Backbone bond lengths (Angstrom), bond angles and torsions (degrees), N, CA, C in turn:
res aa  C-N    CA-C-N  psi(-1)  N-CA   C-N-CA  omega(-1)  CA-C   N-CA-C  phi
1 M - - - 1.476 - - 1.526 109.69 -
2 C 1.315 116.09 147.80 1.458 119.91 178.47 1.523 110.53 -70.54
3 S 1.295 115.73 142.21 1.459 119.95 175.86 1.511 110.50 -73.01
4 P 1.344 118.41 147.12 1.461 120.51 175.56 1.517 112.33 -57.58
5 A 1.344 117.01 -18.81 1.462 119.41 -178.43 1.511 112.48 -66.01
6 V 1.359 117.03 -13.86 1.463 119.93 179.67 1.515 110.95 -55.93
7 S 1.320 116.98 -41.23 1.456 120.75 -176.05 1.520 112.60 -76.95
8 E 1.343 117.72 -8.44 1.454 119.76 -175.02 1.519 113.32 -101.63
9 I 1.341 117.47 -7.54 1.461 118.56 -176.99 1.520 110.56 -67.12
10 Y 1.300 115.23 147.79 1.459 120.62 -176.76 1.525 110.05 -78.43
11 Y 1.303 116.42 123.46 1.455 122.43 174.78 1.518 108.75 -95.52
12 Y 1.313 116.24 128.14 1.460 119.96 179.66 1.519 109.34 -80.35
13 R 1.306 118.04 125.76 1.454 123.55 176.63 1.516 107.95 -122.99
14 P 1.318 118.64 106.79 1.458 120.97 -177.01 1.517 111.59 -58.91
15 E 1.327 116.17 137.32 1.453 120.82 -177.24 1.520 112.23 -94.40
16 F 1.356 116.42 -9.98 1.450 117.02 177.75 1.532 109.80 -73.63
17 Q 1.314 115.91 164.14 1.456 121.19 -175.28 1.526 110.63 -65.66
18 Q 1.309 116.52 131.97 1.451 121.55 179.23 1.528 110.18 -75.37
19 P 1.339 117.67 149.48 1.461 119.76 178.55 1.519 111.09 -64.74
20 K 1.313 115.98 155.32 1.452 121.85 179.78 1.526 109.69 -62.66
21 P 1.330 117.89 130.43 1.464 119.76 179.81 1.523 110.62 -64.70
22 P 1.333 117.49 149.60 1.465 120.11 -178.74 1.524 111.63 -67.12
23 D 1.323 115.62 153.07 1.463 120.60 177.10 1.524 109.87 -66.39
24 V 1.329 115.71 142.67 1.458 121.85 177.75 1.527 108.23 -102.89
25 F 1.324 115.76 130.22 1.462 121.36 -179.82 1.524 109.96 -113.71
26 L 1.331 114.94 147.10 1.457 121.73 175.87 1.525 108.71 -98.17
27 L 1.319 115.52 117.66 1.455 122.55 175.01 1.523 107.23 -103.81
28 K 1.325 116.35 113.80 1.468 121.12 -175.08 1.520 109.62 -123.14
29 F 1.327 116.04 129.88 1.466 118.14 175.95 1.528 110.73 -145.84
30 W 1.330 113.42 150.69 1.458 122.48 177.51 1.523 109.14 -108.74
31 C 1.329 116.08 140.06 1.459 121.63 172.96 1.530 108.93 -121.77
32 S 1.315 116.23 145.03 1.469 120.30 -176.30 1.513 112.39 -72.18
33 Y 1.329 116.95 -20.58 1.461 119.89 178.56 1.521 109.19 -155.80
34 D 1.323 115.14 158.43 1.463 121.40 178.23 1.517 109.06 -94.69
35 R 1.311 116.65 157.60 1.459 122.30 173.66 1.521 108.77 -153.52
36 K 1.302 115.60 155.45 1.454 119.74 179.61 1.526 110.06 -68.19
37 G 1.334 115.80 134.70 1.450 120.51 179.80 1.514 114.22 89.47
38 L 1.340 117.40 -2.71 1.466 119.91 -177.53 1.522 111.31 -61.24
39 L 1.314 116.95 -45.32 1.461 120.45 -176.57 1.526 111.35 -65.80
40 H 1.323 116.63 -35.68 1.467 118.36 177.46 1.516 111.28 -68.11
41 D 1.340 117.17 -40.87 1.461 119.84 -179.88 1.528 111.17 -61.24
42 V 1.334 116.43 -39.34 1.462 120.61 177.45 1.525 109.84 -67.44
43 T 1.329 116.34 -44.56 1.462 120.57 -179.73 1.520 111.17 -61.24
44 K 1.320 117.53 -39.82 1.463 121.46 178.91 1.525 111.00 -61.71
45 V 1.342 116.85 -43.12 1.463 120.92 178.55 1.524 110.77 -62.01
46 L 1.335 117.18 -44.51 1.464 120.51 -179.19 1.526 111.48 -64.02
47 C 1.324 116.59 -38.02 1.472 119.48 177.71 1.525 110.86 -65.71
48 E 1.333 116.72 -41.20 1.467 120.74 178.88 1.530 111.10 -64.32
49 L 1.329 116.77 -30.90 1.462 121.58 178.55 1.529 112.13 -83.24
50 E 1.330 116.88 0.71 1.469 123.06 -179.38 1.528 111.55 64.53
51 L 1.326 115.49 37.99 1.456 121.74 173.45 1.522 108.18 -101.73
52 T 1.312 116.96 127.64 1.466 122.45 -177.76 1.520 109.60 -94.05
53 I 1.328 116.28 124.81 1.462 121.84 -178.16 1.521 109.48 -82.98
54 K 1.336 116.01 123.94 1.455 121.86 178.84 1.520 111.95 -99.09
55 R 1.333 116.19 -43.94 1.462 120.88 179.36 1.515 108.46 -147.07
56 V 1.322 116.17 154.98 1.461 122.14 178.69 1.518 108.98 -138.28
57 K 1.321 115.35 139.04 1.465 120.18 172.50 1.512 108.04 -133.97
58 V 1.321 116.03 124.49 1.464 121.99 -177.91 1.521 108.43 -116.06
59 S 1.324 116.70 130.67 1.466 121.37 179.33 1.527 109.19 -132.59
60 T 1.315 115.97 136.88 1.462 121.93 177.03 1.520 108.57 -117.07
61 A 1.324 116.07 121.67 1.467 121.94 -179.81 1.526 109.91 -77.88
62 P 1.348 117.28 159.86 1.474 120.30 179.22 1.525 113.75 -57.07
63 D 1.347 116.83 -28.29 1.471 119.16 -178.97 1.526 112.56 -85.15
64 G 1.348 116.86 5.00 1.454 120.63 176.33 1.510 114.92 95.41
65 R 1.330 117.35 -9.47 1.461 119.08 177.85 1.530 110.29 -70.28
66 V 1.325 115.23 152.62 1.465 121.15 -175.39 1.522 108.96 -122.46
67 M 1.343 115.95 133.47 1.458 120.73 172.27 1.516 107.73 -117.73
68 D 1.329 116.00 123.36 1.468 122.19 179.21 1.526 109.00 -113.78
69 L 1.333 115.38 132.42 1.458 122.03 176.32 1.522 108.21 -116.81
70 F 1.317 116.37 118.36 1.468 121.99 177.33 1.520 108.58 -114.83
71 Y 1.332 115.81 124.16 1.465 120.44 173.61 1.525 106.64 -98.98
72 V 1.324 116.38 116.13 1.461 120.83 -170.36 1.523 111.44 -130.78
73 T 1.321 115.12 158.41 1.459 121.92 168.33 1.523 107.63 -119.25
74 D 1.317 115.98 154.70 1.456 121.68 -175.71 1.523 109.74 -107.20
75 T 1.335 116.19 118.45 1.456 120.71 177.86 1.528 111.16 -59.35
76 R 1.317 116.65 -33.25 1.470 120.98 -179.88 1.529 112.76 -82.88
77 E 1.350 116.94 -11.52 1.469 122.59 179.73 1.527 111.32 57.76
78 L 1.349 115.78 43.91 1.464 121.10 -179.31 1.526 113.00 -126.75
79 L 1.327 117.35 4.65 1.458 119.39 -173.33 1.532 112.75 -68.58
80 H 1.310 117.70 -11.58 1.461 120.57 176.24 1.529 111.83 -78.93
81 T 1.341 116.69 -11.84 1.461 119.91 -177.99 1.525 110.84 -89.25
82 K 1.331 115.28 152.45 1.466 121.41 -179.36 1.520 111.16 -62.64
83 K 1.324 117.31 -41.19 1.462 121.58 -177.72 1.518 111.52 -62.61
84 R 1.332 116.94 -43.79 1.469 120.99 -178.77 1.525 110.77 -68.18
85 K 1.328 117.53 -38.71 1.470 120.73 177.08 1.521 110.93 -63.33
86 E 1.329 116.76 -44.52 1.461 120.26 179.63 1.523 111.12 -64.10
87 E 1.329 117.29 -38.80 1.454 121.19 176.80 1.526 110.80 -60.17
88 T 1.324 116.79 -44.20 1.461 121.08 -179.51 1.526 111.28 -64.53
89 V 1.330 116.79 -46.48 1.470 120.91 -179.40 1.527 110.58 -62.66
90 N 1.319 117.75 -42.57 1.465 120.89 -178.77 1.525 111.49 -64.90
91 H 1.336 117.55 -38.38 1.467 120.09 177.43 1.526 110.83 -65.32
92 L 1.327 117.08 -39.15 1.461 120.37 178.34 1.536 110.69 -67.09
93 K 1.321 116.70 -39.79 1.469 120.11 178.76 1.526 110.74 -62.19
94 S 1.327 117.00 -35.66 1.464 120.02 -179.11 1.523 111.92 -66.03
95 V 1.330 116.93 -23.99 1.465 121.22 179.37 1.530 111.30 -94.53
96 L 1.323 116.36 -44.82 1.465 120.95 -176.47 1.524 112.51 -81.00
97 R 1.321 117.32 -24.33 1.466 124.33 176.51 1.520 111.37 54.79
98 D 1.343 116.00 -132.07 1.473 118.98 -172.64 1.517 113.34 -73.73
99 S 1.341 117.52 -7.57 1.466 118.54 -179.86 1.524 112.20 -76.87
100 M 1.353 117.53 -20.78 1.454 120.04 -179.43 1.524 110.60 -74.01
101 I 1.328 115.61 125.98 1.461 121.36 177.10 1.522 110.01 -90.62
102 C 1.326 116.76 -47.71 1.455 120.99 178.41 1.522 109.34 -158.84
103 C 1.332 115.97 162.37 1.459 121.66 179.76 1.523 108.69 -147.81
104 E 1.342 116.28 131.54 1.460 121.60 -178.97 1.525 109.88 -132.24
105 I 1.337 115.59 145.39 1.461 121.65 176.12 1.515 108.32 -130.37
106 E 1.325 115.89 126.19 1.466 120.00 -179.32 1.526 109.67 -146.71
107 L 1.313 115.95 158.95 1.459 120.80 177.10 1.521 109.34 -67.20
108 A 1.318 117.06 129.91 1.461 121.16 -178.10 1.522 110.29 -71.49
109 S 1.314 115.95 153.93 1.451 121.29 179.98 1.513 110.68 -69.88
110 A 1.330 115.99 161.68 1.465 121.25 -179.43 1.520 111.62 -62.30
111 E 1.351 116.71 -33.61 1.463 119.99 -179.75 1.519 110.93 -63.26
112 V 1.327 116.06 -41.13 1.463 120.32 179.34 1.515 110.69 -69.72
113 T 1.333 116.32 -40.79 1.456 121.40 -177.92 1.514 112.09 -61.66
114 T 1.321 116.82 -39.40 1.461 120.29 -176.66 1.517 113.03 -87.47
115 C 1.312 118.07 -11.29 1.463 120.76 -177.95 1.522 109.81 -76.13
116 S 1.317 117.33 121.38 1.460 120.38 -179.39 1.521 112.60 -127.95
117 Q 1.320 117.41 -1.75 1.456 120.26 -177.77 1.517 110.59 -106.08
118 G 1.331 116.23 148.57 1.448 121.41 178.89 1.512 111.30 -69.14
119 S 1.334 114.61 158.16 1.453 119.96 -177.30 1.516 112.40 -83.55
120 S 1.330 117.06 -14.76 1.450 119.94 -178.23 1.516 109.70 -130.63
121 F 1.326 115.96 157.76 1.461 120.23 -174.02 1.521 110.62 -82.42
122 L 1.316 114.85 162.74 1.452 121.52 172.26 1.519 107.84 -107.01
123 P 1.333 118.56 127.17 1.468 120.62 179.14 1.518 111.23 -55.85
124 S 1.315 116.67 147.91 1.462 121.92 -175.86 1.522 111.95 -60.18
125 A 1.334 117.37 -33.96 1.465 120.18 -179.91 1.521 110.83 -62.81
126 I 1.337 116.25 -36.24 1.465 119.95 178.99 1.515 110.08 -68.65
127 T 1.326 116.96 -46.05 1.462 120.20 -177.25 1.521 110.90 -64.00
128 E 1.326 117.69 -35.29 1.459 120.28 -179.87 1.518 111.17 -67.48
129 D 1.341 117.58 -44.26 1.453 121.62 -175.19 1.528 112.47 -80.57
130 M 1.326 116.29 -46.44 1.461 119.86 -173.18 1.521 113.00 -75.39
131 F 1.331 117.02 -33.46 1.454 119.76 -170.91 1.524 113.28 -109.81
132 C 1.328 116.43 20.86 1.454 120.58 176.12 1.526 109.29 -65.24
133 L 1.325 116.76 134.75 1.457 121.89 -178.76 1.521 112.32 -98.39
134 E 1.319 116.42 15.13 1.462 120.71 176.37 1.513 108.92 -117.27
135 L 1.341 116.10 147.23 1.450 120.87 175.55 1.518 109.37 -75.93
136 L 1.323 115.31 131.74 1.454 119.72 177.70 1.518 109.70 -79.72
137 P 1.345 118.27 159.92 1.467 119.81 176.77 1.524 111.04 -56.45
138 S 1.311 116.32 152.38 1.462 121.15 -177.85 1.518 110.21 -56.23
139 K 1.348 114.03 137.96 1.458 119.39 177.73 1.515 108.14 -155.20
140 H 1.308 116.71 -177.06 1.460 120.76 -179.06 1.518 109.84 -61.16
141 P 1.343 117.43 142.42 1.458 120.11 -176.98 1.515 114.84 -56.34
142 S 1.328 119.01 -21.96 1.465 119.48 179.86 1.514 111.26 -65.81
143 G 1.328 117.72 -19.19 1.449 119.97 179.53 1.507 113.47 -90.84
144 G 1.320 118.17 -7.00 1.455 122.07 179.37 1.504 108.16 -165.23
145 F 1.323 117.21 -179.78 1.449 117.78 -177.11 1.519 111.46 -68.04
146 F 1.284 118.51 -44.85 1.456 122.45 167.42 1.519 107.79 -168.85
147 A 1.335 114.92 160.45 1.461 119.67 -173.11 1.518 110.83 -61.29
148 S 1.334 115.62 144.46 1.457 120.65 -175.15 1.517 112.28 -64.69
149 N 1.361 118.07 -24.64 1.457 118.23 -178.81 1.522 112.19 -76.09
150 L 1.342 118.14 -1.29 1.455 121.19 174.97 1.525 111.09 -91.47
151 V 1.323 118.02 0.79 1.454 122.54 176.85 1.522 108.24 -118.65
152 S 1.324 116.16 119.60 1.458 121.33 178.99 1.518 108.86 -122.33
153 V 1.331 116.77 129.29 1.459 122.32 177.63 1.524 107.93 -130.64
154 T 1.320 117.12 122.01 1.462 121.41 178.92 1.521 109.81 -131.88
155 M 1.337 116.16 158.81 1.460 122.17 178.06 1.520 109.37 -126.34
156 D 1.352 115.12 146.29 1.458 121.11 -178.35 1.525 108.73 -142.23
157 N 1.329 116.84 123.81 1.466 121.83 178.69 1.525 113.71 -103.24
158 S 1.347 116.91 5.51 1.461 119.85 -174.20 1.526 113.69 -91.76
159 L 1.329 118.11 -11.77 1.462 120.71 -172.71 1.515 113.76 -95.55
160 S 1.325 117.53 -11.07 1.465 120.47 -178.96 1.521 109.11 -142.71
161 P 1.325 117.25 138.92 1.473 119.32 179.19 1.523 113.39 -73.49
162 S 1.323 117.70 -17.33 1.469 119.57 -174.10 1.517 114.36 -128.32
163 H 1.328 118.24 -5.32 1.459 120.81 -176.51 1.523 111.53 -129.74
164 T 1.320 114.62 154.55 1.461 122.24 171.56 1.520 108.17 -99.55
165 L 1.321 116.61 124.73 1.459 120.82 177.84 1.527 109.33 -83.11
166 V 1.333 116.33 122.54 1.464 122.58 174.60 1.521 107.46 -106.16
167 Q 1.319 116.85 119.07 1.454 122.02 -179.84 1.522 109.67 -111.74
168 I 1.332 115.86 129.49 1.461 122.33 -176.50 1.516 109.01 -125.66
169 L 1.317 116.45 128.68 1.461 123.49 172.04 1.520 107.43 -120.14
170 C 1.331 117.03 123.49 1.463 118.44 -176.62 1.527 110.01 -161.08
171 Q 1.318 115.50 175.60 1.453 121.94 174.13 1.524 108.97 -82.78
172 D 1.333 115.85 139.25 1.462 119.62 -179.66 1.524 110.13 -69.71
173 H 1.311 116.21 148.26 1.458 121.35 172.23 1.516 109.44 -155.75
174 K 1.301 116.42 161.83 1.458 121.78 179.60 1.531 109.04 -62.01
175 G 1.331 115.98 125.01 1.466 119.44 179.98 1.512 113.80 86.93
176 L 1.333 117.94 16.40 1.463 120.25 -178.41 1.529 111.39 -59.03
177 I 1.329 117.46 -49.74 1.458 120.39 -179.85 1.522 110.32 -62.39
178 Y 1.331 116.21 -39.69 1.468 120.00 177.19 1.519 110.86 -58.75
179 D 1.344 117.60 -44.58 1.464 120.66 -177.79 1.528 111.51 -65.14
180 I 1.329 116.45 -37.01 1.464 119.23 176.67 1.523 110.47 -67.29
181 M 1.328 116.29 -47.70 1.459 120.92 -175.73 1.523 112.52 -66.20
182 R 1.343 117.25 -40.91 1.476 118.73 -178.87 1.525 110.75 -66.78
183 T 1.340 116.73 -34.79 1.462 119.47 179.14 1.523 110.64 -67.89
184 L 1.332 116.90 -47.05 1.463 119.94 178.77 1.530 111.01 -65.70
185 K 1.320 116.42 -35.63 1.462 120.35 178.26 1.523 110.91 -64.48
186 D 1.338 116.98 -43.96 1.462 120.49 178.66 1.523 111.24 -61.26
187 Y 1.319 117.36 -30.60 1.463 121.74 179.90 1.532 112.10 -92.80
188 N 1.343 114.64 2.17 1.457 121.44 178.68 1.532 112.49 59.27
189 I 1.336 114.99 41.09 1.452 121.89 174.25 1.524 108.02 -97.13
190 Q 1.323 116.85 128.84 1.451 121.70 -178.14 1.523 110.86 -95.39
191 I 1.334 116.20 145.18 1.466 122.38 -179.33 1.520 108.62 -111.72
192 S 1.330 116.69 125.92 1.464 121.78 178.21 1.519 112.21 -97.43
193 Y 1.318 116.43 -30.62 1.459 120.80 -178.45 1.512 108.68 -155.93
194 G 1.337 115.77 145.46 1.450 119.66 178.25 1.514 112.07 -143.45
195 R 1.323 115.86 149.17 1.465 122.27 175.40 1.516 108.39 -133.28
196 F 1.337 116.10 133.14 1.461 121.46 -177.01 1.520 109.01 -128.47
197 F 1.346 116.02 132.55 1.456 120.84 177.76 1.517 109.04 -139.71
198 A 1.354 115.56 132.28 1.464 121.17 177.19 1.521 108.29 -128.06
199 N 1.320 116.95 129.54 1.462 119.97 178.40 1.527 110.51 -90.39
200 P 1.334 118.49 168.67 1.467 120.91 -177.12 1.521 114.31 -59.58
201 K 1.315 118.16 -21.31 1.464 120.87 179.90 1.526 112.66 -82.73
202 G 1.329 117.44 -2.50 1.452 120.25 177.49 1.512 114.74 90.55
203 N 1.328 117.92 12.07 1.467 121.03 176.37 1.518 109.47 -92.75
204 C 1.327 116.55 137.81 1.460 121.45 -174.19 1.521 111.51 -119.24
205 E 1.337 114.35 145.63 1.461 122.39 172.02 1.523 107.18 -123.27
206 V 1.320 116.28 127.38 1.462 121.58 -179.70 1.521 108.80 -127.71
207 D 1.330 116.54 126.58 1.468 122.63 175.07 1.518 108.14 -117.36
208 L 1.337 116.81 126.80 1.455 121.92 -178.53 1.518 110.20 -129.46
209 L 1.321 117.31 128.99 1.460 121.97 171.74 1.526 107.31 -93.08
210 T 1.334 116.28 115.78 1.457 121.14 -170.98 1.525 111.71 -125.53
211 M 1.338 113.70 164.93 1.459 120.50 172.93 1.523 108.58 -152.13
212 Q 1.319 116.08 162.80 1.454 121.01 176.31 1.524 109.87 -78.12
213 V 1.343 116.04 171.33 1.457 120.35 -177.10 1.524 111.92 -63.16
214 D 1.342 117.19 -24.39 1.468 120.50 178.90 1.527 112.32 -84.56
215 G 1.347 116.88 5.06 1.456 120.94 178.18 1.511 114.28 84.14
216 K 1.326 117.93 4.76 1.457 121.64 -178.37 1.525 111.05 -100.69
217 K 1.321 115.07 160.48 1.457 120.50 177.21 1.536 110.11 -71.72
218 I 1.329 115.23 164.04 1.464 121.22 177.30 1.527 106.68 -89.94
219 V 1.314 116.82 99.76 1.465 120.46 -174.25 1.529 112.77 -112.32
220 D 1.307 118.12 -19.83 1.460 121.13 -179.92 1.525 108.94 -66.28
221 P 1.350 119.14 119.44 1.472 121.40 -177.96 1.532 113.07 -57.35
222 E 1.333 117.48 -37.29 1.464 119.70 -179.79 1.526 110.90 -66.73
223 K 1.335 116.07 -41.81 1.465 118.99 178.29 1.524 110.85 -66.44
224 Q 1.323 116.87 -39.41 1.463 120.26 177.46 1.531 110.62 -60.31
225 N 1.322 115.48 -47.70 1.457 120.39 -177.59 1.524 110.77 -65.11
226 A 1.330 116.19 -40.47 1.461 120.40 -179.08 1.517 111.16 -65.53
227 L 1.332 116.84 -45.37 1.459 120.13 -178.77 1.522 111.38 -66.68
228 C 1.328 117.51 -41.75 1.467 120.97 177.21 1.533 110.77 -61.01
229 S 1.328 116.32 -43.16 1.462 120.53 -179.81 1.520 111.44 -63.46
230 R 1.344 116.09 -42.41 1.461 119.05 -179.26 1.524 111.12 -68.01
231 L 1.320 117.64 -39.66 1.464 120.15 177.58 1.529 110.73 -62.89
232 R 1.332 116.63 -41.97 1.463 119.25 178.28 1.521 110.91 -60.35
233 M 1.319 116.40 -44.09 1.450 120.00 -179.00 1.527 111.82 -66.29
234 E 1.347 117.25 -43.14 1.459 120.76 -177.77 1.523 111.83 -67.25
235 L 1.334 117.53 -32.28 1.457 120.32 179.74 1.523 112.15 -82.88
236 A 1.319 117.22 -28.18 1.456 120.58 177.79 1.523 111.88 -79.71
237 R 1.341 116.65 -32.06 1.471 120.56 -177.69 1.530 110.13 -137.59
238 P 1.323 117.99 67.13 1.463 119.46 -179.10 1.520 112.97 -70.04
239 L 1.329 116.48 -25.94 1.457 122.06 176.42 1.521 108.71 -134.84
240 R 1.314 115.21 156.61 1.467 120.47 178.06 1.529 107.98 -118.72
241 V 1.326 116.88 130.90 1.462 122.01 -177.55 1.520 109.55 -131.35
242 D 1.335 116.12 137.09 1.461 120.06 174.84 1.524 108.33 -153.01
243 V 1.320 115.89 154.32 1.464 123.15 175.83 1.516 107.33 -127.58
244 L 1.316 116.30 126.65 1.460 121.75 -174.37 1.518 110.70 -122.37
245 S 1.310 115.48 143.94 1.468 121.58 172.85 1.512 108.29 -99.97
246 R 1.315 115.95 122.71 1.471 121.90 178.46 1.520 108.24 -118.82
247 G 1.327 115.08 86.29 1.456 119.11 -174.64 1.517 108.90 64.77
248 P 1.334 118.15 -124.71 1.466 120.02 179.33 1.531 113.51 -80.33
249 D 1.336 117.56 -8.23 1.460 121.19 -173.98 1.532 111.13 -98.27
250 T 1.313 114.71 152.13 1.466 122.13 175.41 1.518 108.58 -121.05
251 E 1.329 116.76 127.25 1.459 121.64 -176.71 1.526 110.20 -121.81
252 L 1.325 115.02 132.23 1.460 122.38 175.54 1.523 108.14 -100.24
253 L 1.344 115.90 129.68 1.460 121.34 177.25 1.520 109.41 -119.83
254 V 1.324 115.42 131.52 1.463 121.96 175.16 1.524 107.26 -133.35
255 A 1.333 116.60 135.86 1.466 120.32 -179.47 1.518 109.64 -137.54
256 N 1.324 115.23 144.58 1.462 120.85 174.32 1.524 108.82 -140.99
257 P 1.330 117.51 146.74 1.460 120.20 179.91 1.520 111.29 -69.35
258 V 1.336 115.51 147.41 1.458 122.47 177.27 1.528 108.43 -95.96
259 E 1.334 116.28 137.96 1.456 119.95 177.47 1.525 110.36 -64.24
260 L 1.323 116.69 157.06 1.466 119.79 176.06 1.516 111.45 -60.72
261 S 1.334 117.39 -24.74 1.460 121.18 177.47 1.519 112.19 -73.07
262 G 1.346 116.78 -11.08 1.461 120.92 179.98 1.514 113.78 98.51
263 R 1.311 118.13 -2.71 1.454 120.81 -178.74 1.526 110.49 -82.50
264 G 1.326 115.16 141.02 1.451 120.77 174.72 1.519 111.07 -94.70
265 R 1.302 117.10 174.46 1.467 121.77 -178.66 1.530 109.77 -73.77
266 P 1.331 117.99 133.86 1.470 120.39 -178.75 1.529 112.73 -70.11
267 L 1.335 115.98 147.50 1.470 125.40 167.46 1.526 115.08 64.12
268 V 1.313 118.63 17.65 1.469 119.49 -179.97 1.527 110.57 -65.34
269 F 1.330 116.98 -50.82 1.464 119.71 -177.92 1.528 110.89 -64.96
270 H 1.329 116.94 -34.36 1.462 121.25 176.56 1.527 110.16 -58.98
271 D 1.323 117.41 -47.02 1.461 120.73 -177.25 1.526 112.01 -71.96
272 I 1.333 116.91 -34.02 1.468 119.87 176.82 1.523 110.36 -62.26
273 T 1.330 115.97 -50.23 1.468 119.61 -177.94 1.523 111.32 -65.96
274 L 1.334 117.55 -32.45 1.464 120.03 177.07 1.523 110.57 -65.81
275 A 1.324 117.09 -42.85 1.468 120.44 178.85 1.527 110.77 -62.12
276 L 1.321 116.94 -42.78 1.472 120.02 179.81 1.521 111.49 -68.17
277 K 1.335 116.72 -32.49 1.470 119.65 175.44 1.517 110.42 -65.80
278 I 1.329 117.28 -41.17 1.458 121.48 177.80 1.532 110.46 -61.91
279 L 1.324 116.01 -38.69 1.467 121.14 179.15 1.522 113.01 -78.58
280 D 1.355 116.69 -4.54 1.468 122.16 179.46 1.532 111.16 63.50
281 I 1.348 114.75 42.32 1.463 120.91 -179.37 1.529 109.50 -113.25
282 R 1.306 116.50 130.96 1.459 121.24 175.60 1.522 110.45 -83.75
283 I 1.326 114.99 155.31 1.460 121.59 178.40 1.517 108.82 -105.82
284 F 1.330 116.09 126.12 1.461 120.22 -179.84 1.524 111.54 -87.10
285 S 1.339 117.10 -44.25 1.462 120.38 179.12 1.525 109.42 -153.96
286 V 1.335 114.66 157.12 1.466 121.26 -178.00 1.521 109.66 -137.52
287 E 1.319 116.44 138.39 1.463 121.73 170.06 1.525 108.09 -130.65
288 I 1.326 116.41 123.94 1.461 121.88 174.72 1.517 107.14 -117.62
289 A 1.315 117.34 120.48 1.465 120.15 -175.61 1.520 110.33 -148.19
290 R 1.306 115.24 157.25 1.466 122.36 175.22 1.528 108.48 -95.99
291 R 1.321 116.06 134.99 1.464 121.62 -179.97 1.521 109.35 -134.58
292 R 1.316 116.68 139.15 1.457 121.04 175.49 1.521 107.97 -96.52
293 I 1.326 115.65 113.53 1.457 122.99 -176.89 1.524 108.02 -132.15
294 R 1.310 116.94 128.74 1.473 122.68 -179.81 1.532 110.68 55.95
295 D 1.321 116.26 46.47 1.463 122.92 177.36 1.523 112.36 60.13
296 R 1.318 116.34 26.91 1.454 120.97 179.25 1.515 109.30 -140.06
297 E 1.343 116.73 144.56 1.453 120.12 179.23 1.523 109.67 -92.33
298 W 1.332 114.90 134.15 1.457 121.81 -179.12 1.521 109.67 -124.95
299 E 1.314 115.00 148.48 1.455 121.73 170.16 1.517 106.44 -99.48
300 V 1.329 116.29 118.40 1.460 121.07 -172.75 1.527 109.68 -115.66
301 Y 1.316 115.28 127.52 1.460 122.37 176.98 1.524 108.15 -106.85
302 R 1.333 116.18 120.57 1.469 121.45 176.66 1.522 107.58 -116.39
303 I 1.324 116.10 116.44 1.461 121.75 -172.49 1.526 108.99 -124.55
304 L 1.325 115.60 116.94 1.464 121.43 177.71 1.519 107.85 -88.34
305 L 1.325 116.31 121.76 1.460 121.32 -175.30 1.522 110.88 -87.62
306 D 1.331 115.25 148.05 1.464 122.14 -172.95 1.516 109.77 -108.08
307 D 1.335 116.66 124.78 1.460 121.32 173.41 1.526 109.81 -115.87
308 G 1.352 115.19 37.17 1.458 121.06 -174.25 1.512 114.84 -65.70
309 D 1.332 119.08 -16.10 1.460 120.64 179.76 1.519 112.67 -76.30
310 G 1.319 116.19 -6.66 1.453 118.87 -179.71 1.516 113.71 89.83
311 F 1.325 117.53 -6.86 1.468 120.74 177.69 1.521 109.10 -92.61
312 P 1.324 118.23 139.73 1.465 120.30 -178.74 1.525 111.47 -65.78
313 L 1.317 116.05 146.13 1.459 121.51 175.61 1.523 109.84 -71.78
314 P 1.320 118.65 158.01 1.467 119.96 171.56 1.523 110.41 -58.76
315 R 1.319 116.66 162.27 1.458 120.40 179.21 1.529 109.83 -60.05
316 N 1.337 115.73 152.59 1.461 120.61 -179.22 1.519 112.65 -55.71
317 D 1.343 117.16 -41.46 1.455 119.17 -178.43 1.525 111.64 -68.62
318 E 1.341 118.02 -29.67 1.458 121.02 177.00 1.528 110.73 -69.35
319 I 1.327 116.61 -41.69 1.466 120.83 177.67 1.521 109.57 -63.46
320 K 1.317 116.30 -47.13 1.466 121.23 -178.46 1.520 111.17 -60.11
321 E 1.327 116.90 -43.60 1.459 120.80 -177.59 1.531 111.44 -66.64
322 C 1.332 116.89 -41.31 1.461 120.46 -179.45 1.529 110.85 -65.94
323 V 1.322 117.24 -44.64 1.464 121.25 178.98 1.526 109.82 -64.20
324 R 1.319 116.50 -44.25 1.465 121.49 -179.26 1.528 110.99 -59.97
325 K 1.331 116.92 -46.11 1.468 120.57 -178.92 1.517 111.68 -64.71
326 K 1.324 116.06 -38.79 1.470 118.70 179.95 1.522 110.77 -67.84
327 L 1.327 117.34 -40.88 1.462 120.72 178.69 1.524 111.36 -65.44
328 M 1.318 117.20 -35.45 1.459 121.12 -176.96 1.526 112.77 -89.88
329 G 1.344 116.98 -5.46 1.465 119.67 179.84 1.504 113.62 74.50
330 W 1.320 116.60 26.45 1.467 121.20 -179.97 1.527 108.36 -99.15
331 E 1.300 117.28 98.64 1.481 120.59 -177.22 1.516 110.30 -87.51
């Protein structure tokens, strides 16, 4: 279990002026018909173009036509130019082919740019289970990403006169280094040297020589315990996944913590749509929004699944497991 000291550790919040946030653009296109995997194919193209998806809205008209709205930012900061817009449209046409009716790209309104909260609430039961900041007792992996006793984090100040050695033993997963780095970055811990080793069975050993922002070692026992606890939690549960039945509807929920810098986790929506494409499941609607829960900001994906073909969807646990494995890189 996480120590209560987790909530007491000092989070570094830079007081200098933050850089101007990137412009948000609305990418809107109509397709004459829907097909399974369409949303993933579009998402893959946008990722290849280095466009970051902020929000998505999918609508299906009674006649079968589909309108997709993607709110994106451009890593290259060129989407305001004619050349970059034409490049984006041409790449989408190459994937959507004759199904594309039209495609438009325009600067999003200020209301959309500043909107970061979801339009609908999350039931309290979901927030309690999905966004818990404590590690639950060890149990079968189907109940969590993996048992907490498979993640070990220790600190040692005896091996270096100027650095604290952080040793991590855990199961490998997609984004492991990212999860370690974002956690240390949020706590303003600097890394001077690192060593990473993964064996064929997927077990990882990570050694990091670290120091605080003031150049001193981490010697305070409470800070050591808090940082170790947070690293264990972030590596055991880097993402949260659940599938819920709401009457006749089935909803997939995925959440990941947002860095203090405001950045979300890369490629989450790409991997979600890929998993659903593999399962041959269509997407009826999507909501991507930022929510502050338990004094922490989360990026929450709410995806309503479509069973319009008349065939039953796979069981909820099968959907959850497939999405979870794809997000974690466990093939």
